[in-house]
Each structure stands twice: as structure tokens, then as C-alpha cells.
C-alpha positions as CSV (number, residue, x, y, z in Angstrom):
1,M,11.8,14.0,10.9
2,K,8.9,15.8,9.2
3,K,10.8,15.8,5.9
4,L,11.4,12.0,6.0
5,E,7.7,11.5,6.9
6,T,6.7,13.6,3.9
7,I,9.0,11.7,1.6
8,L,7.7,8.3,2.8
9,I,4.1,9.4,2.5
10,H,4.6,10.7,-1.0
11,C,6.5,7.6,-2.1
12,L,3.6,5.4,-0.8
13,A,1.1,7.7,-2.6
14,I,3.1,7.5,-5.9
15,I,3.4,3.7,-5.7
16,L,-0.3,3.3,-4.9
17,F,-1.3,5.7,-7.7
18,A,0.9,3.8,-10.2
19,T,-0.5,0.4,-9.2
20,A,-4.0,1.7,-9.2
21,C,-3.6,3.1,-12.7
22,I,-2.1,-0.2,-13.9
23,K,-5.0,-2.1,-12.4
24,V,-7.8,0.1,-13.8
25,L,-6.2,0.4,-17.2
26,S,-5.6,-3.4,-17.3
27,S,-9.3,-3.9,-16.5
28,Y,-10.2,-2.3,-19.9
29,G,-8.1,-4.8,-21.8
30,T,-9.2,-7.7,-23.9
31,S,-7.2,-10.4,-22.3
32,Q,-9.1,-13.6,-21.6
33,F,-7.9,-13.7,-18.0
34,L,-10.0,-10.6,-17.2
35,S,-13.2,-12.6,-17.7
36,M,-12.1,-15.4,-15.5
37,R,-13.4,-15.7,-11.9
38,D,-11.0,-14.5,-9.2
39,P,-10.5,-17.6,-6.9
40,V,-10.4,-15.5,-3.7
41,L,-13.2,-12.9,-4.2
42,S,-15.4,-14.8,-6.7
43,L,-15.7,-11.7,-8.9
44,S,-14.3,-11.5,-12.4
45,T,-10.7,-10.6,-12.5
46,R,-11.8,-7.4,-14.3
47,H,-14.0,-6.4,-11.4
48,T,-11.4,-7.4,-8.8
49,L,-8.8,-5.1,-10.6
50,I,-11.3,-2.2,-10.7
51,L,-12.2,-2.6,-7.0
52,A,-8.5,-2.8,-5.9
53,G,-7.5,0.1,-8.2
54,V,-10.3,2.3,-6.8
55,V,-9.4,1.5,-3.2
56,E,-5.7,2.1,-3.9
57,L,-6.5,5.4,-5.7
58,L,-8.6,6.6,-2.8
59,I,-5.9,5.8,-0.3
60,A,-3.2,7.4,-2.5
61,C,-5.3,10.6,-2.7
62,Y,-5.8,10.7,1.1
63,L,-2.0,10.2,1.6
64,V,-1.4,13.4,-0.4
65,V,-4.3,15.7,0.7
66,G,-5.5,14.1,4.0
67,R,-4.8,15.9,7.3
68,K,-4.8,13.1,9.9
69,W,-1.6,11.1,10.0
70,E,-3.3,8.3,12.0
71,I,-5.7,7.7,9.1
72,K,-2.8,7.7,6.6
73,I,-0.9,5.2,8.7
74,L,-3.9,3.0,9.4
75,S,-5.2,3.0,5.8
76,T,-1.8,2.1,4.4
77,L,-1.4,-0.7,7.0
78,W,-4.9,-1.9,6.4
79,L,-4.3,-2.1,2.6
80,G,-1.1,-3.9,3.2
81,L,-2.9,-6.5,5.4
82,V,-5.6,-6.9,2.7
83,F,-2.9,-7.6,0.1
84,V,-1.1,-10.1,2.3
85,T,-4.4,-11.8,3.2
86,Y,-5.4,-11.9,-0.4
87,R,-2.1,-13.5,-1.5
88,W,-2.3,-16.0,1.4
89,W,-5.8,-17.1,0.4
90,L,-4.8,-17.2,-3.3
91,H,-1.9,-19.5,-2.4
92,Y,-4.1,-21.6,-0.2
93,I,-7.0,-21.9,-2.7
94,A,-4.9,-22.1,-5.9
95,P,-1.2,-22.7,-5.0
96,N,0.0,-22.6,-8.6
97,K,-2.0,-19.6,-9.8
98,P,0.0,-16.4,-10.0
99,C,-1.4,-13.2,-8.5
100,S,-2.9,-10.9,-11.1
101,C,-2.2,-8.0,-8.8
102,L,-0.6,-5.9,-11.6
103,G,-3.2,-6.7,-14.2
104,S,-1.8,-7.2,-17.7
105,L,1.4,-5.4,-17.0
106,T,3.3,-8.6,-17.9
107,D,1.7,-8.5,-21.4
108,W,2.4,-4.7,-21.9
109,L,6.0,-4.8,-20.9
110,S,6.8,-8.4,-21.9
111,V,7.8,-9.1,-18.2
112,N,7.6,-12.6,-17.1
113,Q,5.1,-13.6,-14.3
114,A,7.9,-14.4,-11.8
115,M,9.3,-10.8,-12.1
116,A,5.8,-9.4,-11.7
117,E,5.3,-11.5,-8.6
118,R,8.6,-10.2,-7.1
119,L,7.6,-6.6,-7.9
120,S,4.2,-6.9,-6.2
121,L,5.8,-8.6,-3.2
122,S,8.4,-5.8,-3.0
123,I,5.6,-3.2,-3.1
124,I,3.8,-5.0,-0.2
125,I,7.1,-5.2,1.8
126,F,7.8,-1.5,1.1
127,M,4.3,-0.6,2.3
128,F,4.8,-2.4,5.6
129,V,8.3,-1.1,6.2
130,A,7.4,2.5,5.3
131,T,4.3,2.4,7.5
132,I,6.2,1.0,10.5
133,L,8.9,3.6,10.0
134,L,6.3,6.4,9.8
135,F,4.8,5.1,13.0
136,A,8.2,4.9,14.7
137,L,9.2,8.4,13.6
138,R,6.0,9.8,15.0
139,K,6.5,8.0,18.3
140,L,10.1,9.3,18.5
141,D,9.0,12.8,17.7
142,S,6.3,12.8,20.3
143,T,8.7,11.3,22.9
144,A,11.3,14.0,22.1
145,M,8.6,16.7,22.4
146,Q,7.5,15.3,25.7
147,A,11.1,15.3,27.0
148,V,11.6,18.9,26.0
149,S,8.3,19.9,27.6
150,N,9.3,18.0,30.8
151,S,12.7,19.8,30.8
152,K,11.0,23.2,30.5
153,D,8.7,22.3,33.3
154,L,11.6,21.3,35.6
155,R,13.5,24.5,34.8
156,A,10.4,26.6,35.4
157,S,9.8,25.0,38.8
158,G,13.4,25.7,39.8
159,R,14.8,22.2,40.1
């Protein structure tokens, strides 16, 4: 189970690192949308991308070098909840405005906005599924360890 946990943690880190880089690099572009006010946070889109990119980068780094798995799980879950909350508010405030979650990736790769929306939603879904799976794996592992410990205790006591 440890191997699967490691794979999931590294996948999350890679995805967060990639999206963080896209956001930060996009923030240095010249596109007009970067100067526009983000409808949810009331910052410029440029500053919103930088803020999100830095947070994602910090969490990605902790996923790789951090020691406490609880912090890894909670930070990833928290970030996923922030993403969902942001998208919900964006839909509520500006229902027809697409999310600029991936910066100017659509301009760089000539990808249409609908595809970028699907990609960013897929990333959020993966984050939640991976986080829930990591939590479940840890619970199963600790339950199995407890069962083994109880079995040893029973044998030692002669039952």
C-alpha cells in the first residue's frame, strides 16, 4: 500500500507543480485578461494567478518533501475545496464567465476554453479522488496493523 500512496502523492505533486507553473508563467504575459478584475477575489487576474500558483507550488513541494501524511492529505483536500468554492462563486457571480484557472494556456496551445474547463475540472476531481483514496489506504493499513497486533496479543496471552 505504501507504493500506491507514494505514486498518488507524487502524481498530485506533479499536477500541482505543472498547474502552478502554468499560472505563474501566464501571469507574466501581456494578455488583456490579466489586467481585468477577478470577479471572485477582486484582485487582478494576474495577482490571482500568482497567488494560486504560489499556494499550489508550496503544497506540491510539501507533498514531495514533507513528513506528515496528515498535512499532505489535509492540504490537498483544503486546496481542492478552495478550487470548488472558487468555481462555485464564479458561477454564481458571473455564470457565463469561464474560469481562468489555467491562465493563458488556451492561447499558448490553441486549446478552446471548453477543453480548458474540462481539464481544470478533471484536475479537481482527481485531487479529491486521490485524497480520499490516500485517506482510505491509510485507514485500511492502520486497521490491518491493529488486527495483527491484536492477534499477536491473543497468541501471547495463550488464547
